[in-house]
C-alpha positions as CSV (number, residue, x, y, z in Angstrom):
1,X,9.7,-21.5,19.7
2,X,12.8,-22.8,20.8
3,X,14.2,-21.3,23.9
4,X,16.7,-22.1,26.8
5,X,15.4,-24.1,29.6
6,X,16.4,-20.9,32.0
7,X,13.9,-18.9,30.2
8,X,11.2,-20.9,30.7
9,X,12.1,-21.0,34.5
10,X,12.1,-17.3,34.5
11,X,8.6,-17.4,33.2
12,X,7.6,-19.9,35.7
13,X,9.2,-17.5,38.3
14,X,6.9,-14.6,37.0
15,X,3.8,-16.7,36.9
16,X,4.3,-17.7,40.4
17,X,2.9,-14.2,41.2
18,X,-0.3,-15.1,39.7
19,X,-0.9,-18.5,41.3
20,X,-1.8,-20.0,38.1
21,X,-2.4,-23.7,37.2
22,X,-0.4,-23.7,34.3
23,X,-1.1,-26.5,32.1
24,X,0.8,-25.4,29.1
25,X,3.5,-22.4,28.2
26,X,4.6,-21.4,24.7
27,X,6.9,-18.6,23.8
28,X,5.4,-16.7,20.8
29,X,8.1,-13.9,20.6
30,X,11.5,-13.5,22.2
31,X,12.8,-10.3,20.6
32,X,12.7,-6.8,22.4
33,X,9.7,-8.1,24.4
34,X,9.0,-11.7,25.3
35,X,5.4,-12.9,24.7
36,X,4.0,-16.0,25.9
37,X,1.0,-17.8,25.8
38,X,-0.1,-19.3,29.2
39,X,-2.7,-21.9,29.2
40,X,-4.6,-23.2,32.5
41,X,-7.6,-25.4,33.2
42,X,-9.8,-22.5,33.1
43,X,-8.5,-20.0,30.8
44,X,-5.7,-18.8,28.6
45,X,-3.5,-15.6,29.1
46,X,-0.7,-13.8,27.4
47,X,2.1,-13.0,29.3
48,X,4.7,-9.9,28.1
49,X,8.0,-9.3,29.8
50,X,8.9,-5.8,28.9
51,X,12.6,-5.3,27.5
52,X,14.8,-4.5,30.3
53,X,15.3,-0.7,29.7
54,X,11.3,0.0,29.5
55,X,10.3,2.6,32.2
56,X,7.9,1.4,34.6
57,X,5.8,4.6,33.8
58,X,5.7,3.9,30.3
59,X,4.1,0.4,30.9
60,X,1.7,2.1,33.5
61,X,0.4,4.5,30.9
62,X,-0.7,1.5,28.7
63,X,-2.2,-0.4,31.3
64,X,-4.1,2.8,32.7
65,X,-5.4,3.2,28.9
66,X,-6.2,-0.5,28.5
67,X,-8.4,-0.3,31.7
68,X,-10.1,2.8,30.7
69,X,-11.3,1.1,27.1
70,X,-12.2,-2.0,29.5
71,X,-14.4,0.3,31.6
72,X,-15.7,3.0,29.2
73,X,-16.1,0.7,26.0
74,X,-17.2,-2.6,24.9
75,X,-14.0,-2.9,22.5
76,X,-12.3,-6.2,22.5
77,X,-8.9,-5.1,23.7
78,X,-6.4,-6.9,25.7
79,X,-7.3,-6.7,29.7
80,X,-4.3,-6.9,32.1
81,X,-4.8,-9.4,35.0
82,X,-3.7,-8.2,38.6
83,X,-1.0,-10.3,40.3
84,X,-1.5,-11.8,43.9
85,X,-0.9,-8.5,45.6
86,X,-3.4,-6.9,43.5
87,X,-1.1,-4.8,41.3
88,X,-1.2,-5.1,37.1
89,X,2.4,-5.0,36.6
90,X,5.0,-7.3,38.3
91,X,8.5,-6.0,38.3
92,X,11.1,-8.9,38.3
93,X,14.5,-9.6,38.0
94,X,16.7,-12.6,38.3
95,X,19.2,-11.1,40.5
96,X,20.4,-8.0,42.1
97,X,23.1,-7.7,39.1
98,X,20.4,-7.6,36.2
99,X,18.0,-4.9,35.8
100,X,14.4,-5.0,36.6
101,X,12.1,-6.2,33.8
102,X,8.1,-5.0,34.3
103,X,5.6,-8.0,33.0
104,X,1.8,-7.9,32.3
105,X,-0.6,-10.6,32.2
106,X,-3.5,-10.2,29.7
107,X,-6.5,-12.2,29.0
108,X,-6.0,-14.4,25.8
109,X,-8.0,-12.8,22.6
110,X,-9.1,-15.7,20.3
111,X,-9.3,-14.9,16.6
112,X,-7.5,-14.9,13.1
113,X,-5.8,-12.0,11.6
114,X,-8.2,-10.3,9.6
115,X,-5.9,-10.8,6.5
116,X,-7.6,-14.1,6.3
117,X,-10.9,-12.6,5.7
118,X,-10.7,-9.4,3.8
119,X,-14.0,-8.3,2.3
120,X,-15.6,-4.9,2.2
121,X,-17.8,-5.7,5.1
122,X,-14.7,-6.6,7.3
123,X,-12.9,-3.3,6.1
124,X,-15.6,-1.2,7.1
125,X,-15.7,-3.1,10.7
126,X,-11.8,-2.5,10.9
127,X,-12.3,1.4,10.0
128,X,-15.2,1.6,12.6
129,X,-13.3,-0.3,15.4
130,X,-10.3,2.3,14.8
131,X,-12.6,5.0,14.9
132,X,-14.1,4.1,18.1
133,X,-10.5,3.7,19.6
134,X,-9.8,7.2,18.5
135,X,-13.0,8.6,19.9
136,X,-12.3,7.0,23.1
137,X,-8.5,8.5,23.0
138,X,-9.9,11.9,22.3
139,X,-12.1,12.1,25.5
140,X,-9.6,10.0,27.8
141,X,-7.9,11.9,30.4
142,X,-4.6,9.9,31.8
143,X,-4.9,8.7,35.4
144,X,-1.5,10.3,36.3
145,X,-0.7,13.9,36.0
146,X,2.8,13.5,35.3
147,X,4.5,14.0,31.8
148,X,3.7,11.5,28.9
149,X,6.7,9.3,29.0
150,X,6.0,7.1,25.9
151,X,7.2,8.2,22.3
152,X,5.8,11.2,20.8
153,X,5.6,11.0,16.9
154,X,5.1,14.8,16.1
155,X,7.1,17.3,14.0
156,X,10.2,17.5,16.4
157,X,10.4,13.6,16.3
158,X,10.6,13.8,12.2
159,X,12.6,16.9,12.0
160,X,14.1,18.5,15.2
161,X,17.4,19.4,15.9
162,X,18.0,16.1,17.5
163,X,15.8,13.7,15.3
164,X,16.9,10.8,13.5
165,X,16.4,12.5,10.3
166,X,18.8,15.2,10.8
167,X,21.4,13.2,12.4
168,X,24.8,13.1,10.2
169,X,24.7,9.4,10.6
170,X,21.4,9.0,8.6
171,X,23.1,10.6,5.6
172,X,25.8,8.2,5.9
173,X,23.6,4.9,6.3
174,X,21.2,5.6,3.6
175,X,24.1,7.2,1.4
176,X,23.8,10.8,0.4
177,X,22.2,10.3,-3.2
178,X,19.3,8.1,-1.2
179,X,18.8,11.0,1.4
180,X,18.8,13.6,-0.9
181,X,16.0,11.7,-2.9
182,X,13.9,11.0,0.2
183,X,14.2,14.7,1.5
184,X,11.0,16.2,-0.9
185,X,9.0,13.1,0.9
186,X,10.0,14.0,4.2
187,X,8.9,17.6,3.3
188,X,5.5,16.5,2.3
189,X,5.2,14.9,5.6
190,X,6.1,18.0,7.4
191,X,3.8,20.1,5.4
192,X,0.8,17.8,6.3
193,X,1.7,17.5,10.0
194,X,2.2,21.2,10.1
195,X,-1.3,21.9,8.5
196,X,-3.0,19.4,11.0
197,X,-1.6,20.8,14.2
198,X,-1.7,19.1,17.4
199,X,-5.4,20.1,17.8
200,X,-7.4,17.1,19.6
201,X,-9.5,16.2,16.6
202,X,-6.3,15.1,15.0
203,X,-3.7,14.2,17.7
204,X,-3.7,12.3,20.7
205,X,-3.2,8.8,22.0
206,X,-2.7,6.3,19.3
207,X,-1.6,2.5,19.3
208,X,0.8,3.2,16.7
209,X,1.2,-0.5,15.5
210,X,-2.2,-1.5,13.7
211,X,-1.0,-3.8,11.3
212,X,-3.1,-6.9,10.3
213,X,-1.2,-9.2,13.2
214,X,-2.6,-7.0,15.8
215,X,-6.1,-7.2,14.3
216,X,-8.3,-10.2,14.8
217,X,-11.6,-11.5,13.7
218,X,-13.5,-13.9,15.8
219,X,-17.0,-14.6,15.6
220,X,-17.5,-11.7,13.1
221,X,-16.0,-9.2,15.6
222,X,-12.8,-7.5,15.3
223,X,-10.3,-7.1,18.3
224,X,-7.0,-5.0,18.6
225,X,-4.0,-6.6,20.2
226,X,-0.6,-5.5,21.4
227,X,-0.6,-2.0,23.0
228,X,2.8,-1.9,23.9
229,X,3.9,0.6,21.0
230,X,1.3,3.1,22.5
231,X,2.1,6.8,21.7
232,X,1.2,10.2,21.4
233,X,0.7,11.0,17.3
234,X,-1.5,11.8,14.8
235,X,-4.9,9.6,14.1
236,X,-3.7,9.4,10.6
237,X,-0.5,7.7,11.7
238,X,-2.6,4.8,13.0
239,X,-4.9,4.9,9.9
240,X,-1.7,5.1,7.5
241,X,-0.4,1.7,9.3
242,X,-3.7,-0.3,8.5
243,X,-4.1,1.2,5.1
244,X,-0.5,-0.1,4.1
245,X,-1.5,-3.5,5.4
246,X,-4.6,-3.6,3.2
247,X,-2.7,-2.4,0.3
248,X,0.1,-5.1,0.9
249,X,-2.6,-7.7,1.4
250,X,-5.0,-7.0,-1.6
251,X,-4.8,-3.3,-3.0
252,X,-8.5,-3.7,-3.7
253,X,-10.0,-0.2,-3.9
254,X,-13.6,-1.0,-2.9
255,X,-12.0,-2.8,0.3
256,X,-10.0,0.3,0.8
257,X,-12.9,2.7,0.4
258,X,-15.0,0.5,2.7
259,X,-12.3,0.8,5.4
260,X,-12.3,4.6,4.6
261,X,-16.1,4.9,5.1
262,X,-16.2,2.9,8.2
263,X,-13.8,4.9,9.9
264,X,-15.2,8.4,8.7
265,X,-18.8,7.6,9.3
266,X,-18.1,6.3,12.9
267,X,-16.0,9.7,13.7
268,X,-18.3,12.0,12.0
269,X,-15.8,13.3,9.4
270,X,-15.6,13.9,5.8
271,X,-14.1,11.3,3.5
272,X,-11.7,14.1,2.5
273,X,-9.9,14.0,6.0
274,X,-8.2,11.1,4.7
275,X,-6.6,12.9,1.4
276,X,-3.4,13.0,3.4
277,X,-3.0,9.6,4.4
278,X,-0.2,9.1,2.2
279,X,1.6,12.0,3.6
280,X,1.5,10.0,7.1
281,X,2.3,6.8,5.2
282,X,5.6,8.8,4.6
283,X,6.0,9.3,8.3
284,X,5.4,5.5,9.1
285,X,7.9,4.2,6.8
286,X,10.6,6.7,7.9
287,X,9.8,5.2,11.3
288,X,10.1,1.8,10.4
289,X,13.5,2.8,8.5
290,X,14.8,4.5,11.6
291,X,13.8,1.5,13.8
292,X,15.9,-0.8,11.5
293,X,18.8,1.3,11.3
294,X,19.3,2.4,14.9
295,X,17.9,-0.6,16.8
296,X,20.3,-2.5,19.3
297,X,18.7,-5.4,18.7
298,X,21.2,-7.2,16.7
299,X,19.0,-10.2,15.9
300,X,15.9,-7.9,14.7
301,X,18.3,-5.6,12.8
302,X,19.9,-8.3,10.8
303,X,16.7,-9.8,10.0
304,X,14.8,-6.7,8.9
305,X,17.9,-4.8,7.1
306,X,17.2,-6.6,3.8
307,X,13.7,-4.6,4.0
308,X,15.5,-1.3,3.7
309,X,15.4,-0.9,0.0
310,X,11.8,-1.8,0.1
311,X,11.3,0.8,2.6
312,X,12.7,3.4,0.7
313,X,10.7,2.5,-2.4
314,X,7.7,2.9,0.0
315,X,8.6,6.4,1.0
316,X,9.0,7.3,-2.7
317,X,5.7,5.7,-3.7
318,X,3.5,7.2,-0.9
319,X,5.1,10.7,-2.0
320,X,3.9,10.4,-5.5
321,X,0.3,9.4,-4.4
322,X,0.6,12.3,-1.5
323,X,1.5,14.8,-4.5
324,X,-1.3,13.7,-6.4
325,X,-3.9,14.3,-3.6
326,X,-2.8,18.0,-3.2
């Protein structure tokens, strides 16, 4: 990815805090957060520079959970690397006139997206992996007692007084006719969320971005990447994102059934637990639609705006399947 020379200098300035002997540096992403691969003679790493307004507490919550996952499980997830001061977060600014940006260095995880190796066995492994993540989340007690500062995808987010859905600009952006067509679908999501409630069995810490680019397969073992969207929400929210990825890639009912079985067997839940997954897929698509229409990242917005009609159809399709599941 082509970036200005000054951006590379910024990366080297940050990496100076880790005293690494850098042999190669490659920028992988440069919208929102900047992500770069850092190769050294002995190991490879991933450096993430969070977007400028990201609160330090938000990054700390993510780091704390990843360290707990490393301590408590054998799940393959990114492990934060300490800088020369022993801190897992490096706060950096180019000058006093610019905001602090919080940076985290992670170990590099090898592997290829599961999209390229879809089978019933792989799907079951993905289900088991996510179930183990949720089991840990259910028992995890945050290190810090302060209030959670990350995103919270609950009923208030969806239909609260200040929610995106209930702002006047949403009807204006979507058009009154489209907004009215989508309202019954949003009602289905509200009904499912209300029925599950925010009990620990159903609601807690979630990854919130479990699409196939964040699920790798290496030597017959699955790994999870990019916990940057770490949130509070329903476990079915996570599962809906992954199931949408399965449907988009193959839509093979045997593979999706293996994904369901792997998850429910690991968490000792009946398969009926997943009957409401399409209602939560409505929530997932509304979140994606809201992000496209409200992001202040002009480059990403321009890139994703053409996907708005498709997202609307996904919401309507999920609503039809959710009604059939009732």
